C-alpha positions, 0 to 999 in steps of 0.5 A: 508477509505474502504479496497477495494478502497485502494486496487484498488488505490494501484493495479492502482499505481503498475500497472502503475509505476512498471509494465508499464501498466500490459496489461495482468492484472496479477497483483491481490490483492493477487499477491505475490510482493516481491516473484515475485520481483514486489517490492524491497527496492526502489519500497517500498519506492516509494509505501510508498510516494504514500501512504503518498501523494496520500492516505494522510496516514503516515505508520510507518517505523516500520510497513514496513516489508515483512509480511505488504507488501506481497501483496496488500491486506496486504498493503491495510489493514495496510493503513486502520489501520494506517488511523483509528489510526491517526483518533483516535489520532486526535480525542483524542487530539482535 
């Protein structure tokens, strides 16, 4: 799983689900999601569900915090790290 692919998938999801298309393309990977009010607790839950179901990555509740969800780049880094951890754990138990 590559960082840029995850970022693209997250930006597309956020644009469609939370910004109703973002026709002006104002959302970027560095947009401060919490600061601008783009995500809140409910939208964070929806985003986590999308990450789990759409990208196949489980994000530990302990890692859901303002630092990890401040922008798309941070979320993507978390997703890539969690995916790598899951892959490593699966190889060790196999």
